[in-house]
C-alpha positions as YAML, in Angstrom:
chain: A
units: angstrom
residues:
- id: 1
  name: MET
  ca: [-25.68, 18.16, 14.29]
- id: 2
  name: LYS
  ca: [-22.11, 17.00, 13.85]
- id: 3
  name: PHE
  ca: [-21.26, 17.47, 17.52]
- id: 4
  name: SER
  ca: [-24.56, 15.99, 18.72]
- id: 5
  name: PHE
  ca: [-24.12, 12.77, 16.75]
- id: 6
  name: ALA
  ca: [-20.37, 12.21, 16.47]
- id: 7
  name: LEU
  ca: [-19.31, 12.71, 20.07]
- id: 8
  name: PRO
  ca: [-21.93, 10.39, 21.63]
- id: 9
  name: ILE
  ca: [-21.00, 7.69, 19.12]
- id: 10
  name: ILE
  ca: [-17.35, 7.88, 20.13]
- id: 11
  name: PHE
  ca: [-18.27, 7.81, 23.81]
- id: 12
  name: PHE
  ca: [-20.66, 4.86, 23.53]
- id: 13
  name: TRP
  ca: [-18.24, 2.92, 21.30]
- id: 14
  name: ILE
  ca: [-15.49, 3.19, 23.91]
- id: 15
  name: LEU
  ca: [-17.89, 2.51, 26.78]
- id: 16
  name: ALA
  ca: [-19.57, -0.47, 25.12]
- id: 17
  name: THR
  ca: [-16.39, -2.14, 23.90]
- id: 18
  name: SER
  ca: [-14.68, -1.65, 27.25]
- id: 19
  name: ALA
  ca: [-17.64, -3.11, 29.14]
- id: 20
  name: PHE
  ca: [-18.08, -6.07, 26.82]
- id: 21
  name: ALA
  ca: [-14.37, -6.81, 26.79]
- id: 22
  name: ALA
  ca: [-14.49, -7.35, 30.55]
- id: 23
  name: ILE
  ca: [-16.97, -10.24, 30.14]
- id: 24
  name: GLU
  ca: [-15.43, -13.69, 30.22]
- id: 25
  name: GLN
  ca: [-15.72, -15.17, 26.72]
- id: 26
  name: PRO
  ca: [-12.99, -17.84, 26.44]
- id: 27
  name: GLU
  ca: [-14.05, -19.05, 22.97]
- id: 28
  name: ARG
  ca: [-14.62, -15.62, 21.50]
- id: 29
  name: VAL
  ca: [-12.06, -13.71, 19.45]
- id: 30
  name: PRO
  ca: [-10.56, -11.22, 21.95]
- id: 31
  name: LEU
  ca: [-11.92, -7.75, 21.25]
- id: 32
  name: PHE
  ca: [-8.72, -6.24, 22.55]
- id: 33
  name: PRO
  ca: [-6.10, -6.22, 21.13]
- id: 34
  name: THR
  ca: [-7.76, -7.48, 17.91]
- id: 35
  name: LEU
  ca: [-9.50, -4.12, 17.40]
- id: 36
  name: PHE
  ca: [-6.03, -2.63, 17.01]
- id: 37
  name: HIS
  ca: [-4.68, -5.33, 14.71]
- id: 38
  name: GLN
  ca: [-1.97, -3.61, 12.61]
- id: 39
  name: PHE
  ca: [-3.63, -0.33, 13.57]
- id: 40
  name: GLY
  ca: [-0.61, 1.85, 12.91]
- id: 41
  name: TRP
  ca: [0.09, 0.27, 9.54]
- id: 42
  name: ASN
  ca: [-3.55, 0.46, 8.51]
- id: 43
  name: ALA
  ca: [-3.71, 4.14, 9.50]
- id: 44
  name: LEU
  ca: [-0.62, 4.75, 7.39]
- id: 45
  name: GLY
  ca: [-2.22, 2.81, 4.56]
- id: 46
  name: ALA
  ca: [-5.03, 5.37, 4.49]
- id: 47
  name: PHE
  ca: [-2.47, 7.74, 2.99]
- id: 48
  name: THR
  ca: [-0.12, 5.38, 1.13]
- id: 49
  name: TYR
  ca: [-2.59, 2.95, -0.50]
- id: 50
  name: GLY
  ca: [-2.33, 3.40, -4.26]
- id: 51
  name: TYR
  ca: [0.62, 5.76, -3.65]
- id: 52
  name: GLY
  ca: [-1.76, 8.40, -2.34]
- id: 53
  name: ALA
  ca: [-3.69, 8.56, -5.62]
- id: 54
  name: HIS
  ca: [-7.03, 8.63, -3.80]
- id: 55
  name: TRP
  ca: [-6.09, 11.80, -1.96]
- id: 56
  name: ALA
  ca: [-4.80, 13.37, -5.17]
- id: 57
  name: LEU
  ca: [-7.96, 12.45, -7.07]
- id: 58
  name: GLY
  ca: [-10.10, 13.69, -4.20]
- id: 59
  name: ALA
  ca: [-8.31, 17.03, -4.22]
- id: 60
  name: ALA
  ca: [-8.47, 17.29, -8.03]
- id: 61
  name: GLY
  ca: [-12.15, 16.39, -8.04]
- id: 62
  name: THR
  ca: [-12.85, 18.97, -5.35]
- id: 63
  name: TYR
  ca: [-11.10, 21.64, -7.39]
- id: 64
  name: GLY
  ca: [-13.12, 20.70, -10.46]
- id: 65
  name: LEU
  ca: [-16.46, 20.70, -8.63]
- id: 66
  name: VAL
  ca: [-15.75, 24.09, -7.06]
- id: 67
  name: GLU
  ca: [-14.36, 25.78, -10.17]
- id: 68
  name: SER
  ca: [-17.07, 24.40, -12.47]
- id: 69
  name: GLY
  ca: [-19.76, 25.75, -10.18]
- id: 70
  name: ALA
  ca: [-21.25, 22.30, -9.53]
- id: 71
  name: ASP
  ca: [-20.84, 22.63, -5.76]
- id: 72
  name: TRP
  ca: [-22.61, 25.98, -5.76]
- id: 73
  name: LYS
  ca: [-25.43, 24.89, -8.07]
- id: 74
  name: TRP
  ca: [-26.25, 21.93, -5.83]
- id: 75
  name: ASN
  ca: [-26.13, 24.21, -2.80]
- id: 76
  name: ARG
  ca: [-28.63, 26.59, -4.42]
- id: 77
  name: PHE
  ca: [-30.94, 23.67, -5.26]
- id: 78
  name: CYS
  ca: [-30.90, 22.61, -1.60]
- id: 79
  name: VAL
  ca: [-31.53, 26.21, -0.48]
- id: 80
  name: ARG
  ca: [-34.56, 26.47, -2.78]
- id: 81
  name: HIS
  ca: [-35.87, 23.17, -1.39]
- id: 82
  name: GLU
  ca: [-34.78, 23.58, 2.20]
- id: 83
  name: ALA
  ca: [-37.59, 21.46, 3.70]
- id: 84
  name: LEU
  ca: [-36.65, 18.55, 1.44]
- id: 85
  name: ALA
  ca: [-32.97, 19.05, 2.23]
- id: 86
  name: THR
  ca: [-33.63, 18.98, 5.96]
- id: 87
  name: TRP
  ca: [-35.53, 15.70, 5.81]
- id: 88
  name: ALA
  ca: [-33.11, 14.16, 3.32]
- id: 89
  name: THR
  ca: [-30.20, 14.82, 5.67]
- id: 90
  name: LEU
  ca: [-31.75, 12.88, 8.54]
- id: 91
  name: PRO
  ca: [-30.96, 9.34, 7.27]
- id: 92
  name: GLY
  ca: [-27.29, 10.18, 6.92]
- id: 93
  name: GLY
  ca: [-27.17, 11.98, 10.24]
- id: 94
  name: VAL
  ca: [-28.94, 9.26, 12.22]
- id: 95
  name: ILE
  ca: [-28.00, 6.04, 10.43]
- id: 96
  name: GLY
  ca: [-24.52, 7.28, 9.56]
- id: 97
  name: SER
  ca: [-23.85, 8.07, 13.22]
- id: 98
  name: LEU
  ca: [-25.40, 4.97, 14.81]
- id: 99
  name: ALA
  ca: [-24.19, 2.32, 12.36]
- id: 100
  name: PRO
  ca: [-20.47, 2.72, 13.16]
- id: 101
  name: PHE
  ca: [-20.97, 1.15, 16.57]
- id: 102
  name: ILE
  ca: [-24.22, -0.83, 16.16]
- id: 103
  name: VAL
  ca: [-23.00, -2.82, 13.13]
- id: 104
  name: PRO
  ca: [-19.58, -3.88, 14.50]
- id: 105
  name: LEU
  ca: [-20.91, -4.72, 17.96]
- id: 106
  name: SER
  ca: [-23.87, -6.65, 16.52]
- id: 107
  name: MET
  ca: [-21.59, -8.69, 14.30]
- id: 108
  name: TYR
  ca: [-19.15, -9.35, 17.12]
- id: 109
  name: TRP
  ca: [-21.57, -10.17, 19.95]
- id: 110
  name: GLY
  ca: [-24.39, -11.56, 17.83]
- id: 111
  name: SER
  ca: [-22.48, -14.44, 16.28]
- id: 112
  name: ASP
  ca: [-20.53, -17.47, 17.50]
- id: 113
  name: SER
  ca: [-18.62, -17.58, 14.21]
- id: 114
  name: ARG
  ca: [-14.96, -16.62, 14.49]
- id: 115
  name: GLU
  ca: [-15.07, -15.31, 10.92]
- id: 116
  name: ILE
  ca: [-18.00, -12.97, 11.58]
- id: 117
  name: GLN
  ca: [-16.50, -11.81, 14.87]
- id: 118
  name: ILE
  ca: [-13.30, -10.83, 13.08]
- id: 119
  name: ALA
  ca: [-15.33, -9.12, 10.35]
- id: 120
  name: GLY
  ca: [-17.20, -7.13, 13.00]
- id: 121
  name: ILE
  ca: [-13.95, -6.03, 14.63]
- id: 122
  name: ALA
  ca: [-12.57, -5.09, 11.20]
- id: 123
  name: VAL
  ca: [-15.60, -2.92, 10.49]
- id: 124
  name: GLY
  ca: [-15.12, -1.29, 13.89]
- id: 125
  name: GLN
  ca: [-11.51, -0.44, 13.12]
- id: 126
  name: ALA
  ca: [-12.52, 0.90, 9.71]
- id: 127
  name: ALA
  ca: [-15.08, 3.18, 11.37]
- id: 128
  name: ILE
  ca: [-12.49, 4.46, 13.83]
- id: 129
  name: LEU
  ca: [-9.98, 5.14, 11.06]
- id: 130
  name: GLY
  ca: [-12.57, 6.65, 8.74]
- id: 131
  name: PHE
  ca: [-13.59, 9.16, 11.38]
- id: 132
  name: GLY
  ca: [-10.08, 9.63, 12.76]
- id: 133
  name: VAL
  ca: [-8.26, 10.16, 9.47]
- id: 134
  name: THR
  ca: [-10.78, 12.67, 8.12]
- id: 135
  name: SER
  ca: [-10.85, 14.51, 11.45]
- id: 136
  name: PHE
  ca: [-7.06, 14.75, 11.29]
- id: 137
  name: ALA
  ca: [-7.26, 16.10, 7.74]
- id: 138
  name: LYS
  ca: [-9.83, 18.71, 8.79]
- id: 139
  name: ILE
  ca: [-7.37, 20.18, 11.26]
- id: 140
  name: PHE
  ca: [-5.61, 21.60, 8.19]
- id: 141
  name: THR
  ca: [-8.48, 21.81, 5.68]
- id: 142
  name: GLY
  ca: [-11.20, 23.85, 7.34]
- id: 143
  name: ARG
  ca: [-14.07, 24.87, 5.09]
- id: 144
  name: THR
  ca: [-17.20, 26.97, 5.45]
- id: 145
  name: PRO
  ca: [-20.17, 24.54, 5.61]
- id: 146
  name: PRO
  ca: [-23.05, 24.79, 3.09]
- id: 147
  name: HIS
  ca: [-25.23, 26.76, 5.59]
- id: 148
  name: VAL
  ca: [-28.35, 25.72, 3.68]
- id: 149
  name: ALA
  ca: [-30.78, 26.71, 6.44]
- id: 150
  name: ASP
  ca: [-29.13, 30.11, 6.98]
- id: 151
  name: ALA
  ca: [-29.11, 30.83, 3.25]
- id: 152
  name: ALA
  ca: [-32.76, 29.80, 2.97]
- id: 153
  name: ASP
  ca: [-33.59, 32.23, 5.80]
- id: 154
  name: GLY
  ca: [-32.06, 35.03, 3.75]
- id: 155
  name: ASP
  ca: [-28.78, 35.49, 5.63]
- id: 156
  name: LYS
  ca: [-26.88, 37.91, 3.40]
- id: 157
  name: ASP
  ca: [-23.54, 36.25, 4.18]
- id: 158
  name: TYR
  ca: [-24.61, 33.12, 2.32]
- id: 159
  name: GLN
  ca: [-26.11, 34.44, -0.92]
- id: 160
  name: LYS
  ca: [-22.93, 34.70, -3.01]
- id: 161
  name: ASP
  ca: [-20.77, 31.73, -3.98]
- id: 162
  name: TYR
  ca: [-18.73, 30.63, -0.94]
- id: 163
  name: SER
  ca: [-18.14, 27.05, -2.07]
- id: 164
  name: GLY
  ca: [-14.42, 27.80, -2.39]
- id: 165
  name: ASP
  ca: [-14.10, 29.30, 1.09]
- id: 166
  name: PHE
  ca: [-11.46, 27.00, 2.52]
- id: 167
  name: LYS
  ca: [-9.65, 27.86, 5.74]
- id: 168
  name: TRP
  ca: [-6.19, 26.44, 5.27]
- id: 169
  name: GLY
  ca: [-4.02, 26.29, 8.35]
- id: 170
  name: ILE
  ca: [-4.18, 24.67, 11.76]
- id: 171
  name: TRP
  ca: [-7.45, 24.43, 13.69]
- id: 172
  name: ARG
  ca: [-9.14, 27.08, 11.55]
- id: 173
  name: GLY
  ca: [-12.21, 24.91, 11.04]
- id: 174
  name: GLY
  ca: [-11.92, 22.49, 13.93]
- id: 175
  name: ILE
  ca: [-12.30, 18.79, 13.12]
- id: 176
  name: PHE
  ca: [-15.93, 18.97, 12.02]
- id: 177
  name: ASP
  ca: [-16.26, 21.84, 9.55]
- id: 178
  name: GLY
  ca: [-13.83, 20.84, 6.87]
- id: 179
  name: TRP
  ca: [-12.85, 18.63, 3.96]
- id: 180
  name: PRO
  ca: [-13.57, 15.74, 3.38]
- id: 181
  name: SER
  ca: [-16.88, 14.43, 4.74]
- id: 182
  name: GLY
  ca: [-16.39, 12.34, 7.88]
- id: 183
  name: HIS
  ca: [-19.83, 10.67, 7.75]
- id: 184
  name: THR
  ca: [-19.24, 9.60, 4.15]
- id: 185
  name: ALA
  ca: [-15.69, 8.48, 4.84]
- id: 186
  name: THR
  ca: [-16.75, 6.36, 7.80]
- id: 187
  name: ALA
  ca: [-19.59, 4.75, 5.84]
- id: 188
  name: VAL
  ca: [-17.46, 3.97, 2.78]
- id: 189
  name: ALA
  ca: [-14.58, 2.68, 4.91]
- id: 190
  name: MET
  ca: [-16.92, 0.26, 6.70]
- id: 191
  name: ALA
  ca: [-18.62, -0.82, 3.48]
- id: 192
  name: THR
  ca: [-15.36, -1.31, 1.58]
- id: 193
  name: THR
  ca: [-13.91, -3.34, 4.45]
- id: 194
  name: LEU
  ca: [-16.83, -5.77, 4.31]
- id: 195
  name: ALA
  ca: [-16.68, -5.98, 0.52]
- id: 196
  name: THR
  ca: [-12.95, -6.72, 0.73]
- id: 197
  name: LEU
  ca: [-13.47, -9.43, 3.34]
- id: 198
  name: TYR
  ca: [-16.17, -11.08, 1.21]
- id: 199
  name: PRO
  ca: [-15.20, -10.40, -2.42]
- id: 200
  name: GLU
  ca: [-17.33, -13.25, -3.78]
- id: 201
  name: ASN
  ca: [-20.52, -12.23, -1.97]
- id: 202
  name: ALA
  ca: [-22.63, -10.16, -4.38]
- id: 203
  name: ALA
  ca: [-25.23, -9.31, -1.73]
- id: 204
  name: ILE
  ca: [-22.60, -7.75, 0.52]
- id: 205
  name: ARG
  ca: [-21.12, -5.78, -2.38]
- id: 206
  name: ILE
  ca: [-24.53, -4.45, -3.40]
- id: 207
  name: GLY
  ca: [-25.44, -3.65, 0.20]
- id: 208
  name: ALA
  ca: [-22.11, -1.89, 0.73]
- id: 209
  name: ILE
  ca: [-22.62, 0.29, -2.34]
- id: 210
  name: ALA
  ca: [-26.23, 1.07, -1.38]
- id: 211
  name: TYR
  ca: [-25.26, 2.03, 2.18]
- id: 212
  name: SER
  ca: [-22.42, 4.25, 0.96]
- id: 213
  name: LEU
  ca: [-24.68, 5.99, -1.55]
- id: 214
  name: LEU
  ca: [-27.40, 6.53, 1.06]
- id: 215
  name: ILE
  ca: [-25.05, 8.20, 3.55]
- id: 216
  name: GLY
  ca: [-23.17, 10.23, 0.94]
- id: 217
  name: ALA
  ca: [-26.29, 11.47, -0.82]
- id: 218
  name: SER
  ca: [-27.99, 12.27, 2.47]
- id: 219
  name: MET
  ca: [-25.03, 14.32, 3.72]
- id: 220
  name: SER
  ca: [-24.86, 16.30, 0.47]
- id: 221
  name: PHE
  ca: [-28.25, 17.91, 1.04]
- id: 222
  name: MET
  ca: [-27.26, 20.05, 3.98]
- id: 223
  name: ALA
  ca: [-24.22, 18.92, 5.97]
- id: 224
  name: HIS
  ca: [-21.51, 18.88, 3.29]
- id: 225
  name: TRP
  ca: [-20.61, 20.16, -0.15]
- id: 226
  name: GLU
  ca: [-20.73, 17.69, -3.02]
- id: 227
  name: SER
  ca: [-16.96, 17.80, -3.28]
- id: 228
  name: ASP
  ca: [-16.61, 16.87, 0.41]
- id: 229
  name: ILE
  ca: [-18.67, 13.75, -0.31]
- id: 230
  name: PHE
  ca: [-16.65, 12.88, -3.41]
- id: 231
  name: ALA
  ca: [-13.32, 13.23, -1.62]
- id: 232
  name: GLY
  ca: [-14.53, 11.43, 1.50]
- id: 233
  name: ALA
  ca: [-15.60, 8.43, -0.55]
- id: 234
  name: LEU
  ca: [-12.29, 8.24, -2.38]
- id: 235
  name: VAL
  ca: [-9.96, 8.53, 0.59]
- id: 236
  name: SER
  ca: [-12.00, 6.11, 2.70]
- id: 237
  name: PHE
  ca: [-11.98, 3.52, -0.07]
- id: 238
  name: ALA
  ca: [-8.24, 3.33, 0.60]
- id: 239
  name: ILE
  ca: [-8.95, 2.85, 4.31]
- id: 240
  name: GLY
  ca: [-11.46, 0.08, 3.67]
- id: 241
  name: ARG
  ca: [-9.19, -1.79, 1.28]
- id: 242
  name: THR
  ca: [-6.25, -1.57, 3.68]
- id: 243
  name: VAL
  ca: [-8.23, -2.67, 6.73]
- id: 244
  name: GLY
  ca: [-10.10, -5.36, 4.79]
- id: 245
  name: LYS
  ca: [-6.92, -6.97, 3.46]
- id: 246
  name: SER
  ca: [-5.27, -6.78, 6.86]
- id: 247
  name: PHE
  ca: [-8.13, -8.56, 8.64]
- id: 248
  name: ALA
  ca: [-8.58, -11.05, 5.80]
- id: 249
  name: ASN
  ca: [-4.99, -12.14, 6.40]
- id: 250
  name: LEU
  ca: [-5.67, -12.36, 10.13]
- id: 251
  name: ARG
  ca: [-8.81, -14.43, 9.52]
- id: 252
  name: ASP
  ca: [-6.97, -16.76, 7.18]
- id: 253
  name: GLY
  ca: [-3.90, -17.03, 9.42]
- id: 254
  name: LYS
  ca: [-1.57, -15.39, 6.90]
- id: 255
  name: SER
  ca: [-0.16, -12.55, 8.97]
- id: 256
  name: GLU
  ca: [0.86, -11.41, 12.41]
- id: 257
  name: ASP
  ca: [0.65, -7.99, 13.99]
- id: 258
  name: ARG
  ca: [3.77, -5.90, 13.55]
- id: 259
  name: VAL
  ca: [2.48, -3.38, 16.06]
- id: 260
  name: SER
  ca: [-0.14, -4.32, 18.64]
- id: 261
  name: PHE
  ca: [-1.82, -2.23, 21.30]
- id: 262
  name: TYR
  ca: [-2.96, -3.98, 24.46]
- id: 263
  name: PHE
  ca: [-5.52, -2.66, 26.93]
- id: 264
  name: TYR
  ca: [-5.85, -4.03, 30.44]
- id: 265
  name: PRO
  ca: [-8.02, -3.02, 33.41]
- id: 266
  name: ASN
  ca: [-5.07, -1.22, 34.98]
- id: 267
  name: GLY
  ca: [-3.20, 0.07, 31.95]
- id: 268
  name: ALA
  ca: [-2.13, -0.40, 28.36]
- id: 269
  name: GLY
  ca: [0.87, -1.66, 26.45]
- id: 270
  name: ILE
  ca: [2.39, -1.89, 23.00]
- id: 271
  name: ALA
  ca: [4.23, -4.76, 21.31]
- id: 272
  name: VAL
  ca: [6.42, -4.36, 18.21]
- id: 273
  name: ARG
  ca: [7.44, -7.37, 16.13]
- id: 274
  name: PHE
  ca: [10.32, -7.20, 13.66]
...
């Protein structure tokens, strides 16, 4: 499921943004290089925001959920109710995979407002970083997935507690089977970015929380361990806050890119401002 949803989303995001960027829109906020506004600094902020406390809390929470048996107990509940778990996972798999490119593109191309266009681009960058940062982490933090369907079918390899079966190292779990949850991280990063851009808008805050809970809860039924969800939400909160503040400054004219990436029909470039 992870390959079938994640890879097409990446492909269509690149294809759609590249195609739309080629259209003449003189009064529209330029998609490129705005999509990469302070991209390097924002990616770094995913790890340094709050002095890395979100990663530390995510790791500590994961340890607690594994050692207390909470991860395993939830897994066994899902195994006993496999039909429910299968259906409950669908919203997170479908919505959580489509929203990262539908929402940003709809905001950007569906409005003539400069503010909303910038917000759409910000959400797009948050989605890219949410997926990218967690995929990078999974290179080193591989983990055996819940295997709910296999366990429900009686596979003997998945009847004893394997919630703590991490595969530390390089490429031992790929970039999909690992810690933390990429779907959850992407959803929370997008939601937190919007909430940061519009701190006074209660409807956006409530919607952001509801969307994050929907994706996280849905993923916990079959695709990820509870602790993956917990950690993914924490680390991506840092991403959303960093991206949201960065684009809020851009919107309000308070900052300028230190590092900018430029894409042209025949190449790309980078500009560094000191």
